[in-house]
N, C-alpha and C positions, 0 to 999 in steps of 0.2 A: 817202743819197738813195734814194728809192723807185723802183720800175720806171717809174712815170708821169713822173718827173722826169729820166729818163735821156735824154740827147740822142740822137735817132735819125734825124731827117729834115733833109735839106739844103733850102735856100731854094726851089729849083725844085720839089721834091716838095711842100712845104707850099703853095706858090702854086697848084700844080695841084689839090691836095686841096680847097682853099678857093675855087678859081676867082677868084683875084686875080693881078695882075701882081706879079712879084718886087720891083719898085720900090716897090709899096705896102707890102710887108713891111719894106723898108729904111726907108721914111718913118716907119712906126709905131715902129720901133726908134729912129730919130733923135729922135722926139718922146718917147721913154721909155715908150711904152705896152706894149711887149713887150721882154723881155731874153733873147734866145737866147744859148746858150753858144757859145764859139768853140773851134775846134781850134787846134793849134799853128800851122798855116798860115793862121789867121784866118778859116776858113770858118765861116759861121753854121750852127749845129746846133740844131734845134728838138726839144723833148721833146713827149710827148703832152699834158702840161699846157700847154705853150706853144701848141700847136695849138688846144686848147680855149679858151684865153684869147683868141686871135686870132678864133676863130669867135664868141665872145661879143661881141667888139669889132665884128665885121662885122654881127652881128644888131642891135646898137645903132645903127649907122650906116644900114644898109640898110632894116631893118624899122621902126625907131622914129624915124629921122631925127635922131638926136642928133649934134651936132657934136663935133669932137675935144676941145674944152675940156670939154664935158659928159662925154664918155667918160672923160677923165682923172680927173674928180671921181668918177664912178661906180666906176671900177676901184679908185681909192684907198680909197673907202668900203668896197667889197667886201673888199679885202685887210685893212682894219682890222677889219671885222666878223669875218672868219675868225680873225684874231689874238685878238680878244676872246673868241670862242667857245672857242679853245684854252685861254686863260687861265681861263675858267670851268670847263672840263673838268678842268684841272689843280687848281683850287681844290676842286672837288667830290671829286676823288680824294684830295687832302690831308685834307679834312674826314672822309672815310670812314675813311682810315687812322689819322688822329690821334684820332678819336673812340673807337676801341677801347680806348685806354689811359686815357680820362678818364671812366669810369663812376662814378656815385655811387649807392650802394645805396638802393633804394626810389624813386629819381627816374627819370623818363623820360629816355631817352637823347636828348640834344640833336641828335646827328647824324642820328637817325632822322627827326625832324621836319624838319630842314633839307633833308636829301637827298630825302625824299618830296615836299616842296613844290616844290623846284627842279627835280628830274630829270623830273617829269611834264610840265613846261612847256618843257624844253629839247629841241631837235632840231637836226639838221644844217641849215645855211643854204646855200641855193643860189638865188641871185637869178635866174639865167638858165638 
């Protein structure tokens, strides 16, 4: 778990940070839009990533007028895109590593063409 995923904030702190009522955060959790971790005593603990996700959710509702069903779809699509980006990065790393052992004398390295074409077009995805 990276530092951004470490649970740091209790529900009251997050509610104050984002100017929402704690009940709103409980509702978002009930709807499955956010998944805070829990302590042994069942206290909700939010990480910096959770806070960013909630802020993203609030921007969608407040600024863009998206309803909760739409937000659920947008967040699922975003998570899926991030997963796919990770898979692409893993595939590129595999191709780079595996291509070193598959050289043919006098032929152009296939990994060079593949990596150059793909890596120049890839970049981190951040929708909001």
